N, C-alpha and C positions, 0 to 999 in steps of 0.2 A: 465780889462784883468785878467784872472785867473792866479794864481801863478803856477809856474812850478811844475809838479809832481816829487816827489823824488823816484827814482828807486834804490833800494838797490842791490848791486852786490859784489861778491867776487872780489878781486883785480888782479887776474891772467889775463894774456893777453886773454886767451880763454873766461873767464867769462865776462870781460869788452867788448870784441868784440861781444859776444852773446847779452849782455844787450844793447849795443849801437844799434844793429840791431833792437831789439824790440822797443827801444825808438824812433828810426827814423820811424819805421813802424806805431807806434801809433800816432805820430805827423802827419804823412802823411794822416792817416785815419780820425783823429778827430780834428786836428789843435792844440791840447794841447801840450805845451812845456814840455819836460822831462829833468831832470838833474840826472846824475849818482852820487850815494853816495857809495864810496868804503868801504867795511866791511871785516875785517879779521875774518875768522872762525877757530874753533879748528882744523878742518881737514886740514887747510892750514899751521898751525904752528907745529903740532905734527910730530914727526919723526917715530911714530909707523906705522906699516902696517895697511891698512884699515880692513883687516880680523881680526886683533887683537882688533880693535875698534868696531867691530860689523858691520862696513860698513855703515849701514843705518843712515842717518841724520847728519853725522859729518860735512857736508858742509851746512846744512840746518838750524839747531837750532838757530844759532846766527842771521841769517837773519829774522827768525820768531820772535825772541825776539825783534828785532828792529821794526818790524811791530807792535807788541803789545805795545811797548813804544810810538809809534807814531813818531819815528825818521825817518821813511821812509813810503811812501804811498803804494808801491808794490815792489815785488821782482821777479827776474827771476832765474829759476833753470834748469839745465839739468834734465829732467823728471826721468831719470834712477837713480838719486841720492835721489829722494823723498821717504820717508817712505810710505808704503801703508796704515798704520794705520791713520784714519782721525784725524785731529785736529779741535775741534769744533769752535775755534776762527778764523780759517783760511779757505779760500775757493780758489780752483783753478779756477780763473776767466776766464782763456783762456789757450788753448793749441794750439800753432802755427802749421802751416803746417809742416809736418815732413821733415827733410833733410835725407840724406842717412843713413839708419839704420844699415849698415853693419860694421863689424870689418875689420881693415886693418893692414897689416904687413908693417913696415918700415924696410928695409934691403937692402942688395945689391943683393938679389936673392929671388925667390919665395920659399915658405915653402918646396915644394917637392925637391928643388935643394940645400938646405942647407946641409952641411956635418953632419954626425952623431956627436952628442955631442955639436952642436952649441948652444950658450947661448941665450935664448929668454927671454926678460923681460916683465912681466905683473903682475899687482897687483890683477887680477881678477881670483878667483877660477873657474868661469864659463869658461873663456877663456882657462885656463890651462887644465881643464878636456877635453874640446873639441879638443884642439890642440894635447893633448896626444893620442886621438883616431885617429888623422890623422898622427902624427909623434911621436910615443912613445920613439924614440931614441934620442930626443933632450933634452937639459938641460933647464928646465923652472925655472926662478928665480923671486922672488918678486921685484918690483921696485916702487919707489915713485917719486914725483916731477911733475912739469908741463910738457906739451908735449915737449917744447924746451929742457928741462933738460934731459928728457928720450931719445930723439933722439940724443942728444949730447953724450950719453954714447955709442953709436954705433961708432961714429968718434974716441972716446978715446980708443976703443978696449975692453971696459968692457962688451959689449953685441954684439952679431951678428945681433940682430934684436929686435924690440919692437912691441907689438900689441896694437893698440889704436882704438878709434872710428873714422871711416872715416869722419863723419860729423864734428867732432872737428878739425881734420887736415885741412879740406877744409875751415872752418871758419877762421883759422889763417894763411891760405895761405901756408901750408906745404904739401899739397896733392901731389905735384910733386915728393915728396920723397917716396911715397907709392910704394912698389914693388908688392903688391898683395892685392886685396880686396876679401874677402871670401864671396861666395854666401851664402844667408841666409839658404839654405838647408845644406851646409857643416858646417857652424858655426852659430847656431841660436843666434841672438843678445840678449842682456839684455832687459828685459821689458822696453819699453819707450825710448830705445836708438835712438838718432837722433832727438828727440822732445824736445822742450822747453816749460816749464810750467810757467805761470804768477800767482802769489799768492797775495792776499790782505786780509784784515780783513773781516770776514763775515758780520760785522756790516756796512761796507762801501757800501751800496747798490748803491749809485751814481757812485762809482768807478767800481763796478762789471759790471754795465751796460756799462760804457765807455770802459773798458778793453775787454768786450765781442766782440768788433769789431775785435779783433785779433784772435778770436777762429775759429778753423777749425774742423767742426763736424766729418769729415771722419777720421782725425787723432785722435780726442778724442775717437771715438768708438774703433779704433784699439788698442790704448794704454790702454783703460779701460779694454779690454779683457785680454791683456797681464799682467797688474798689478793685475787683479783679480786672475789669476793663481798663481802669487807670494804670494798674501795675503792668498789664500786658502791653499797653501803649508806652510804657516806660516814662510816664508823665507824673509830675508832682501836683500838689493841690492848687498851685497857681497856674496850671496849664489850662488851655481853652477846651477842656473836655467836660461835657455834660453826660450824666448817666443816671437813670432812674428806673428802679424795679419796684413792682408791687405784685401782690398775689393774694390768693384766698387760703393759703396753707397747703394747697395741692399742686398748684401750678404757679410759676414765677414768670412774669412778663417784664422783659428788660428792653429799654431803649437807650441808645447812646448816640452822641453827636460830637463831631469836631467841626468847628466853624472857622473859616479863614479870618484873619484880623480885620479885613474890610467888610466882613459879613456877606460877601457876594457868593462865596462857594462853601459848600459843606459836604461832609460825609455823615450820613445818618442811617443807622441800622437798628432793627428790632429782632428779638428772638424770645422763645419761651422754653421752659424746661422745669423739671421737678426741683423743689427747694434744696434737697440734699446735694444736687449737682450745681449749686449756685456759682462756685468758683470756675468750673469748666464752662458754664454758660457765658460768663463774662469774658473768659479767655478766648473762647471760640468767636464771640461777637467782635472782639478787638481784632482778631486775625482777619475776619471778613472786612473790617473797616480799613485795615492796613492794605489789604488787597485792592481797595478802591482809592488809595492815596491819602488816607488820614494822616499818616506820619509825615507826608510832604507838607500838608497844611499846617501841622504843628511846628515843623521845622522853620517855616516862613515867619512864624511869630517870635521865634527865639533868636533870630539873627538880625 
């Protein structure tokens, strides 16, 4: 009997819940047993805001190091946390069917019904910029910690609401506390939001084939287009870039947006193309956005 595969995961409730769901799915599809190996990442222990850390990779690098050491066989990440720059040692062996890609408000009211000056917590410049375009009169403040910690700050009166990914709240059973889910047109999600990525070493061809059972081609095409926008804009996962693609398997519809920090100005573009050309679709859309000044809007937020 084959030894259990070791799945590296961050130790938070959300990460372990996500990883366990992937482990159960893989066992169900292939019969291979999987054991979870908890790993603490720099992003979990630092008190700095993600924007100060550059955002990209702070939850990822430690898991990739454990893969390289052979301490784990594969790792599960929220795809929106993954850097777009390829790592030659690592391959994304599978992208699972996407859960809800949208952003959600946890509060005692909808965004439109909150009083002026209400304090909203989010660590995402993308969310802040788009929220300001909807409600410029609210007070948006950075926030750290897992979902439970952030939601707890509402009960304590520190915040009137927090904005998180709907998929994450659903995975940990806190979706009943959502007061509003934003339509993807009103608030364009982060590239890859709602999708889970499975990584392993590029040299593990046996494992790549096994993990391929988890892959969803339709989700892979959509997130490839979204992440291609991010890469072409040379932006990290903490950048104020929203991108969302969906399709029927024959055509992929992609929308991307960059919003100024004050929410007053934005560059928003859409395009369509066949799923096999997802990477080119994203790259071409990003070029069209840069031609309209998207890179200038991003530059204003980082200086």
